[in-house]
Structure formats: structure tokens, C-alpha cells
C-alpha positions, 0 to 999 in steps of 0.5 A: 634523121635520128630516131630513138626507138625506145622512150617513155612518157608517163603520168604521176605515181598517184594517177590512176588512169588505167588502174583500179586505184592509186594502190594498184599503180603504187603496187606495180611501182613497188614490184618494178623496183623490187626486182631491179638491179639498182642498189639500195642507198641509205638516205642518211649516209648516202652509202650503198647498202646490200640489205634485203628489201624483203622485210621493208616497207615501200613508199614514194616521196613525190616532191624528191621524185624518189622511192623509199624503202623503210626498215625500222627507223632507216630510210633507203632509196633506189634510183630505178627512176632517174633523179628529178622527176617530180612525182615520178612524172615524165611528160611529153613536153619533157621528152621533147625538150630532151629530144631537141637538146640532144638532136633526136628527130623522132621518138617511139614511146614504149609501155610498161604496166608500172609506168601506165596502162592507158592507150588513150594517154599514149595517143594523146602524147602523140597528138601533142607532137604528131611529127615527133612522137610515135607510140606502141599499144599497152598489152595486159599480158597477164590477163590473156589466159583468163580474159583474151577477148578483153586484151585483144579488143583493147589492143585492136582499139589502140591500133585501129581506133587510136592509130598507134604505131606498134605493140609492146609485148612483155611475157608477164603472163608468167606472173600467173603461170609458166605457160609459154606465150606462143601457144595455148590460148595465146595462139588465139591472141596472136592470130588476131593481133598479128593481123594488125600489120604493125611491128611487135617489140618483145622484151624477153627475160629469163623466163618465169624466174624474174630474179635471175636476170640481174646477174650472171648464172647458168639458169639465167642464160638457160632461161633466156635461150629458151625464151629466144626459142619460144620467139623462134617458134612464134616467128615460124607461125607468123613469118610475115610479122616484123618484130624486134627485141628491146634493149638488146640481150639482157647483158648482165647475165652474160658478163664474165670477168668483166667481159660480155660472153655470148653463147653461139646459140643466141644468134639462131633467132636472127636467121629470120630476116624480119627480126630486128634488135635495139642497140641499147647498152647504157641503161642496162650496164652503165653502172658496170662500164663508163662512157664511152663504154669501150668494154662493150665495143667487141659486143657491138662488133658481134651484133653488126657481124651476126645481125647486120646494120639493116636490122639494128636500131638505136634506142635509149630507154629514155628517161631511164638511161639518165641514171648513167649518161646524158641523152647526148652521150647516148648518141656520141658513144656510137657516133663520135667514139665507136664509129671512128675506131672501127671504120663504120661508114656513114650509111652504116651509121645512118642505118643504126641511128634512124633508117632501120627504125624507119623501115621497121615502123614504116615511116620511110 
């Protein structure tokens, strides 16, 4: 069984389900693009530009399925979304078609406020393909400090009422303040949420400074290690809960002279056997290294040595990984290239490609 533990489905950019209005939805999309590492491309000559987006106006061209940045009479685009998503939409039917072609049996839907804020929609995707699609619940993390009851109710309703399968947590409370997400009012939130008995997937960044996570710098590394320390404290409070780190580490901040160099302190969190990690390289560094990603194989070795096959699970960030490789290639670099060069046996491969995720999601 092949399980992709990181996929998305989302409605068009002008859909207001879960948002106050179209303007709010568009604002989330703008923020996601503004802080992302994908470069600007001048539409006139298709060349990469290093211009700042700070003085540009933002728009969306639904027909071509791309965002637009404009300054004076020059138009730029940025492929945060992969090409060919008309109206910036990716339906469950589109996902299933991609899964069938790539040989993926089950996919776990993630959530992100720029892509959708409706747990009902997540549930509808599952109902269309109940044997193929699972889903996480949306969490409005930036509202927890001021409206914890509301956020808690929405998550509980999603898990108990809509029968969703996991919880996605982005530390987006940092949009409001620098308070750590394991303490204060968050403790009230977690005391209830951790009793839902579903795995919690953490997308950790570099702390309150979101701009740091796109390039190698000491502040970014320090910030990320501090986030891991918060996770360690969180796991100590809730030791029975299974949790996972999405995407793997923020690989870009650890690149030195073309190599990924990980600090020793980064492995401390994995002393907890209930912490898992997603194996997901192409979507984050596919612009820096080409298929079959030989440059990251030593890093994959480190993940296996420090975390183990039983706590690593395959994920892609589909459809966003299509910026850099096909869905088939997201499997083949592991199954047909890395495996045979390193001597990974069939059981070890099966763990990463499906069994670990099945264990994490309680679908064994």
C-alpha cells in the first residue's frame, strides 16, 4: 500500500467558503506568495526577476491559473501554485486522477488558510472517495489567543462530527504575537484537543520571523531549533499523543556550499518514539537539486539513522510538488534510485512508502 501523507484539495481562488468574503481569501493567497521562495518571473520576457514585491500590487488570473504581481506597466508571475490549475482549483477528482496514474492508494489531505478554511469541504472530499482520501481538520491558530472556545469547537466538530482523521497545526499565532504555542491560553486548547485521540501534524518554521525560512542564516537555524524545543516541551506534556513534522526539516536554511548540513541538536526531539517525520524533499528544494536528487541522499541516510524507518513516512505536498517533478518521480527517486544505491530492503521501503503512515493514522 502506497500512502501519500501530504496532499491538498481546494476550491477556486474566488470561493468564500470559510472566509468573510473573496477579498479575505485573496489576502491569504497574497500573503502565501509574498513570503514564498519561488521567484518572480517577468511575463513579457519570461526571465527571473529579483525585484521586491513590496511595492507591487497583487492580482490573480483565473483563466491561466496564476498569480500576478504588477508594478507600473510590468507584469510578473510567481509559481507558488504549479501551472495549469484553472482558477487556482484542485479538486478531489483531479487528485484521484493523479493518484491513479502514479499508483498511490491513499492520500491524506492537509489544510492551509490560503487554500481553504472549511472542514465541511474537507469532509466532502473524503465522502467522494472514502477508501482513498483521508483528511486533517483546519485550525485557525491565529484566533486561539482571543477566541479559544470557538477554535476548539470547530476542531472538535471536525473530528467527532465530520469524522476527519488528524489535525494540522501551523504556529500562525505568531501573526498576532510572539507567545509560544505550548503555554498560556494554548494549554487550555491543547488539553481538549489532545483528548481527541488523532495524530497532530506540526508544520514548524523559524518562529515569529517568517522571512527567515527561505535561505540559510544563523537566525533561521536558531529560530527553528527553538521551535523544536517548544515541540519537545509539548510532547512532554502530552506523551501519549502521536505527532509528526510535515515536509521534513526546512531544508533551505541548512544548505551550505550545495550540501544540507544538519546540526546535532536537531535530533533531540526524536528521542520521543511518538514523533514521526514526513519524507518530502522535491517540493522544498526541487529548484536547487534535480531528479533523482542525489545531493540529498546523505541527508536521507541521516533521517533513517536518527529517526528510523518505522517513524518516517512518504509525502509530496501534491499538487505543489508538480512545480519540480511529476507524481511518479516523487516515488521513483526513492523506490528506483535511492533504494538500490543504498541497499534498502523491501520491508524498509514499505515502511516509508505506506506502513508508517498507516500506523500513524490508525488504519492498519
